[in-house]
C-alpha positions as CSV (number, residue, x, y, z in Angstrom):
1,M,0.2,-0.2,0.2
2,S,1.1,3.8,-0.8
3,E,2.0,6.0,1.9
4,E,-0.2,8.6,3.0
5,Q,1.0,12.1,2.0
6,P,1.4,15.1,4.5
7,G,-1.2,16.4,4.7
8,Q,-3.8,14.4,3.3
9,E,-5.9,11.9,4.8
10,R,-7.5,8.5,3.9
11,T,-11.2,9.4,3.3
12,E,-12.2,7.6,0.9
13,Q,-13.7,4.2,0.3
14,A,-10.7,2.1,-1.8
15,T,-11.8,1.6,-5.4
16,P,-12.0,-1.7,-7.2
17,K,-8.6,-1.5,-8.5
18,R,-7.0,-1.1,-5.4
19,R,-9.0,-4.0,-3.5
20,E,-8.3,-6.2,-6.4
21,D,-4.4,-5.0,-6.3
22,A,-4.3,-5.8,-2.9
23,R,-5.9,-9.3,-3.0
24,K,-3.2,-10.3,-5.3
25,K,-0.7,-9.4,-3.0
26,G,-2.8,-11.8,-0.4
27,Q,-3.9,-8.8,1.3
28,V,-7.5,-9.9,2.5
29,A,-9.0,-9.8,5.6
30,K,-9.4,-12.8,7.5
31,S,-8.6,-14.2,11.1
32,R,-6.3,-16.7,12.1
33,D,-8.2,-18.2,15.1
34,L,-11.4,-19.2,12.8
35,P,-9.9,-22.2,10.8
36,G,-8.2,-23.2,14.3
37,A,-11.3,-22.9,16.3
38,L,-13.5,-25.0,13.8
39,A,-10.9,-27.7,13.2
40,M,-10.8,-27.9,16.7
41,I,-14.8,-28.3,17.2
42,A,-14.7,-30.8,14.2
43,A,-11.8,-33.2,15.5
44,G,-14.4,-33.1,19.2
45,M,-17.2,-34.2,17.2
46,F,-15.3,-36.7,15.4
47,F,-13.9,-38.2,18.4
48,W,-17.9,-37.8,19.9
49,M,-18.9,-39.5,17.0
50,A,-15.7,-42.4,16.1
51,G,-13.9,-42.0,19.4
52,G,-14.8,-45.5,20.5
53,H,-14.0,-47.2,17.1
54,M,-10.4,-45.0,17.3
55,I,-9.8,-46.6,20.8
56,E,-10.3,-49.6,19.9
57,G,-8.3,-49.3,16.9
58,A,-4.9,-47.8,19.0
59,A,-5.5,-50.9,21.8
60,N,-5.5,-53.2,18.9
61,I,-2.3,-51.6,16.9
62,M,-0.7,-51.4,20.6
63,R,-1.7,-54.9,22.0
64,S,-0.3,-56.5,17.9
65,G,2.8,-54.4,18.5
66,F,3.8,-55.6,22.4
67,S,2.8,-59.5,21.4
68,N,5.6,-59.4,18.7
69,V,8.2,-56.7,20.7
70,V,8.2,-59.3,23.3
71,R,9.6,-61.9,21.6
72,A,13.3,-62.7,22.0
73,D,14.2,-64.4,18.6
74,I,12.8,-61.0,16.9
75,T,15.6,-60.3,14.1
76,P,16.3,-56.4,13.0
77,S,14.3,-57.0,9.5
78,Q,11.4,-58.2,11.3
79,F,11.5,-55.3,14.1
80,H,11.8,-53.5,10.6
81,R,8.8,-54.9,9.1
82,L,6.6,-54.6,12.5
83,F,7.3,-50.9,12.8
84,M,6.3,-50.3,9.6
85,D,3.1,-52.2,10.2
86,T,2.6,-50.6,12.9
87,A,2.9,-46.9,11.5
88,Q,0.8,-47.7,8.5
89,S,-2.0,-48.9,10.5
90,G,-2.0,-45.5,13.1
91,I,-1.7,-43.6,9.8
92,Q,-4.5,-45.3,8.2
93,L,-6.6,-44.6,11.8
94,L,-5.7,-40.9,11.6
95,L,-6.1,-40.5,8.5
96,P,-9.8,-40.1,8.2
97,L,-9.6,-37.1,11.2
98,M,-6.8,-35.7,9.7
99,L,-8.9,-35.3,6.3
100,V,-11.8,-33.4,8.4
101,M,-9.4,-31.0,9.9
102,L,-7.9,-30.2,6.5
103,V,-11.4,-29.8,4.6
104,V,-12.4,-27.9,7.7
105,G,-9.3,-25.6,7.9
106,V,-9.6,-24.8,4.0
107,T,-13.2,-24.5,3.7
108,A,-13.2,-21.9,7.0
109,N,-10.2,-19.9,5.0
110,V,-11.9,-19.8,1.6
111,M,-15.1,-18.4,3.5
112,Q,-13.0,-15.7,4.6
113,T,-11.6,-14.6,1.8
114,G,-13.1,-16.4,-1.1
115,P,-10.8,-18.3,-3.7
116,L,-7.9,-17.0,-3.1
117,L,-4.1,-18.2,-4.1
118,S,-1.2,-15.5,-4.3
119,M,2.6,-16.4,-4.1
120,A,3.2,-12.8,-3.4
121,P,3.6,-13.1,0.4
122,L,6.6,-15.9,0.2
123,A,8.2,-13.7,-2.1
124,P,11.2,-12.6,-0.7
125,K,11.6,-9.2,0.9
126,W,14.5,-7.7,2.3
127,S,12.5,-5.3,4.7
128,K,11.9,-8.7,6.3
129,I,15.0,-9.1,7.6
130,S,16.0,-5.2,7.8
131,P,16.5,-4.7,11.7
132,A,15.6,-1.8,11.7
133,K,12.4,-2.6,10.0
134,G,11.7,-5.7,12.4
135,L,12.3,-3.4,15.3
136,K,9.4,-0.9,14.2
137,R,7.3,-3.7,13.3
138,L,7.5,-5.1,17.3
139,L,7.0,-2.2,18.5
140,S,4.2,-0.8,16.2
141,A,0.5,-0.6,17.5
142,Q,-0.5,-3.7,15.6
143,T,1.9,-6.1,17.1
144,V,0.5,-4.6,20.5
145,V,-3.1,-5.0,19.9
146,E,-2.2,-8.6,18.6
147,L,-0.1,-9.2,21.6
148,V,-3.3,-8.2,24.0
149,K,-5.2,-10.4,22.2
150,S,-3.5,-13.3,22.5
151,I,-2.8,-12.3,26.4
152,L,-6.9,-12.3,26.4
153,K,-7.1,-15.6,24.5
154,I,-5.0,-17.3,26.8
155,L,-6.7,-16.5,29.9
156,L,-10.3,-16.6,28.4
157,V,-9.3,-20.7,27.5
158,G,-7.8,-20.5,30.9
159,V,-10.4,-19.7,32.4
160,T,-12.8,-22.4,30.5
161,V,-10.7,-25.1,31.1
162,Y,-10.5,-24.3,35.0
163,M,-14.3,-24.1,35.3
164,V,-14.7,-27.5,33.4
165,V,-12.0,-29.2,35.8
166,R,-13.8,-27.4,38.8
167,G,-16.4,-29.3,37.9
168,E,-15.1,-32.7,37.8
169,V,-13.3,-32.4,41.4
170,D,-16.2,-34.1,43.1
171,H,-15.5,-37.3,41.4
172,L,-11.3,-37.0,41.7
173,P,-11.0,-39.0,45.1
174,G,-13.3,-42.0,43.3
175,L,-10.8,-42.1,40.7
176,A,-8.0,-43.9,42.9
177,A,-9.7,-46.8,42.9
178,A,-10.6,-47.2,39.8
179,D,-9.6,-49.2,37.1
180,L,-8.6,-48.4,33.5
181,A,-11.7,-49.5,32.1
182,T,-13.1,-46.9,33.7
183,L,-10.6,-44.3,34.3
184,L,-10.0,-44.4,30.5
185,P,-13.3,-43.2,29.5
186,Y,-14.0,-40.9,32.0
187,L,-10.9,-39.0,31.3
188,G,-11.8,-39.2,27.6
189,T,-15.0,-37.7,28.1
190,V,-13.8,-34.9,30.1
191,S,-11.1,-34.3,27.7
192,L,-13.4,-34.1,25.0
193,R,-15.9,-31.7,26.7
194,I,-12.6,-29.4,27.8
195,V,-11.8,-29.6,23.5
196,L,-15.4,-28.6,22.3
197,T,-16.1,-26.0,25.6
198,T,-12.4,-24.6,24.1
199,G,-13.7,-24.6,20.6
200,F,-16.5,-23.1,20.7
201,L,-15.3,-20.4,22.6
202,M,-12.4,-19.9,20.2
203,L,-15.0,-19.9,17.3
204,V,-16.7,-16.8,19.3
205,L,-13.5,-15.2,19.7
206,G,-12.4,-16.0,15.9
207,V,-15.8,-14.5,14.9
208,I,-15.2,-11.0,16.7
209,D,-11.4,-11.4,15.5
210,Y,-12.6,-11.2,11.8
211,G,-15.2,-8.7,12.4
212,F,-11.8,-6.6,13.6
213,Q,-9.7,-7.8,10.6
214,R,-12.2,-6.3,8.5
215,Y,-12.5,-3.2,10.1
216,Q,-8.6,-3.0,10.1
217,H,-8.5,-3.9,6.8
218,E,-10.9,-1.4,5.2
219,K,-9.4,1.1,7.3
220,Q,-6.0,0.5,5.8
221,M,-7.6,-0.1,2.2
222,R,-8.9,3.4,2.7
223,M,-7.4,5.9,-0.3
224,T,-6.7,10.0,-0.5
225,K,-8.3,12.2,-3.0
226,Q,-5.0,12.2,-4.8
227,E,-4.6,8.6,-5.1
228,I,-8.0,8.3,-6.5
229,K,-7.1,11.0,-9.1
230,R,-3.8,9.3,-9.6
231,E,-5.4,5.6,-10.2
232,M,-8.1,7.6,-12.7
233,K,-5.5,9.2,-14.4
234,E,-3.4,5.7,-14.6
235,M,-5.8,3.6,-16.1
236,E,-7.9,6.4,-18.4
237,G,-4.5,7.7,-19.5
238,D,-2.6,11.3,-19.5
239,P,-5.2,13.8,-20.9
240,M,-2.8,15.3,-23.1
241,V,-2.1,12.0,-24.2
242,R,-5.6,11.2,-24.8
243,A,-6.2,14.2,-27.1
244,R,-3.0,13.3,-29.6
245,V,-4.3,10.3,-29.7
246,R,-7.7,11.5,-30.9
247,S,-6.2,14.2,-33.4
248,L,-4.3,11.9,-35.0
249,Q,-6.8,9.2,-35.2
250,R,-9.1,12.2,-36.9
251,E,-6.1,12.6,-39.2
252,A,-6.0,9.3,-40.3
253,A,-10.0,9.2,-41.1
254,K,-9.5,12.3,-42.7
255,K,-6.6,10.9,-44.9
256,R,-8.6,8.0,-46.0
257,M,-11.5,10.2,-46.7
258,M,-9.7,12.3,-48.6
259,A,-8.2,8.8,-50.6
260,D,-12.2,8.1,-51.8
261,V,-12.6,11.1,-53.1
262,P,-11.0,10.4,-56.7
263,R,-13.1,7.3,-56.5
264,A,-16.7,8.9,-56.4
265,D,-18.8,9.7,-59.2
266,V,-20.3,13.2,-57.6
267,V,-19.1,16.0,-55.5
268,V,-22.4,18.0,-54.3
269,T,-21.2,21.1,-52.6
270,N,-22.9,24.2,-51.0
271,P,-21.2,26.2,-53.5
272,T,-18.3,26.9,-50.7
273,H,-18.9,25.7,-47.3
274,L,-19.9,22.3,-47.5
275,A,-18.7,19.4,-49.7
276,I,-19.9,15.8,-49.9
277,A,-18.7,13.1,-52.4
278,L,-20.9,10.0,-53.4
279,K,-20.4,7.2,-55.0
280,Y,-22.9,4.6,-56.3
281,D,-21.9,1.3,-57.0
282,A,-25.7,-0.9,-58.5
283,G,-24.1,-4.2,-58.4
284,A,-22.7,-3.8,-54.3
285,M,-24.6,-1.1,-53.0
286,A,-28.4,-0.5,-52.4
287,A,-28.2,3.3,-52.8
288,P,-26.0,5.9,-53.3
289,K,-23.1,6.1,-50.1
290,V,-21.2,8.9,-48.7
291,V,-18.0,8.4,-49.0
292,A,-16.0,11.6,-48.3
293,K,-18.0,15.1,-46.6
294,G,-16.7,18.7,-45.1
295,A,-16.9,21.9,-44.2
296,G,-14.6,24.7,-44.5
297,H,-10.9,24.4,-45.7
298,I,-12.0,20.1,-45.8
299,A,-14.4,21.1,-47.7
300,A,-12.5,23.3,-50.5
301,K,-9.5,20.0,-50.3
302,I,-12.2,17.7,-51.6
303,R,-13.5,20.2,-54.5
304,E,-9.7,20.9,-55.1
305,I,-9.2,16.5,-55.5
306,A,-12.4,16.2,-57.3
307,K,-11.7,18.7,-59.7
308,A,-7.8,17.2,-60.1
309,S,-9.1,13.4,-60.7
310,G,-12.2,14.5,-62.8
311,V,-14.8,14.3,-60.7
312,P,-17.9,16.1,-61.4
313,V,-18.4,19.1,-58.7
314,L,-22.2,19.8,-58.7
315,E,-23.8,22.5,-56.8
316,D,-26.8,22.0,-54.8
317,K,-27.5,24.3,-51.4
318,P,-30.5,21.7,-49.8
319,L,-29.2,18.5,-51.1
320,A,-25.7,19.8,-49.9
321,R,-26.8,20.5,-46.2
322,T,-29.5,17.8,-45.9
323,L,-26.8,14.9,-46.6
324,Y,-23.8,17.1,-44.5
325,K,-26.2,17.0,-41.3
326,G,-27.7,13.8,-42.0
327,V,-25.2,11.2,-43.3
328,E,-21.9,10.1,-41.7
329,I,-19.3,8.9,-43.8
330,G,-19.9,5.3,-45.1
331,Q,-23.5,5.1,-45.0
332,E,-25.8,5.0,-47.5
333,I,-28.5,7.8,-48.3
334,P,-31.8,7.8,-46.6
335,A,-34.9,7.0,-48.9
336,N,-36.1,10.6,-48.9
337,L,-33.0,11.6,-50.5
338,Y,-33.7,8.7,-53.6
339,H,-35.2,10.8,-56.0
340,A,-32.7,14.5,-56.0
341,V,-29.9,12.3,-55.8
342,A,-30.9,10.0,-58.6
343,E,-31.6,13.3,-60.8
344,I,-27.5,14.4,-59.9
345,L,-25.9,10.9,-60.8
346,A,-28.6,10.8,-64.1
347,F,-27.0,14.1,-65.0
348,V,-23.3,12.9,-64.4
349,Y,-23.8,9.5,-66.7
350,R,-25.1,12.1,-69.4
351,L,-22.4,13.9,-68.7
352,N,-20.0,11.2,-68.9
353,D,-21.6,9.7,-71.7
354,K,-20.9,12.8,-74.0
355,Q,-17.7,13.4,-72.8
356,R,-16.8,9.6,-74.4
357,T,-18.7,10.1,-77.2
358,A,-16.7,13.8,-77.7
359,R,-13.7,11.3,-77.6
């Protein structure tokens, strides 16, 4: 993001281009707590539904492993195979849980930012290893806010865990004489309650943090009026450059128009202020077409080229004014002018026949 210029305040909402540029750099509003909280809740719910199966599977893995390890005649190759089998069984047992947590974590991020894949945050930057800038970031207001948030989260989670454990104090004396079949399910139930309670607390904190991050992001994305003007100038181009481009385009169009005058059948004039060149090809056109027109010095240039090329120049003030105002270059004349133009073309054709006969 650009630095704020002295004497200017960021009072304007960010433009779509500003937002898109920031998004390409990975600068989006998101809370890091939300994915972790949802993953914790998902893990707790998974254990609540499939915990018995996982405990039984873990017990079978341990039972099989210990029964083979205690054998005195086990060889190194057998031990290696046993280790690999045990690891494979453990991965297969934990894979569904890991997939659930992965899907939930990715979904939580996509819900916050939408589909986003940016490599910009991974690009090496010298500013990240600069001691001066590192110290500046360490002492920034953002760092202080994050530190306060972390302390508050630790305190809240600690208090939540304490409240859950405190509710189980009355059951603790009876656990001293309990066997493993009673102790393990009890500890699993209490642990699951701690995980779910902590997860839902972190979810609430994550939602609050996401709102705060959006507020901070929108605040940082604000622009000054000068930045708005500069962005519009970059997108639309410099006014002087645009004017020059339009001038060159008009000049090119004028040259193309003048090149069509020698191929015209007749030029209708005002007689001095306007000039309109007409062409008619019965095999290719439904009606005569205006191939060039102009006023003032352009009209004079059209008349000059027409006379030099042997194109007849005829005066018809009403027709010239109507054609100049109502028909654009490259357009065919409207039906209400067919009669007037036909008379002119008929005269031109008769004139051309006489000239050919005289030769």
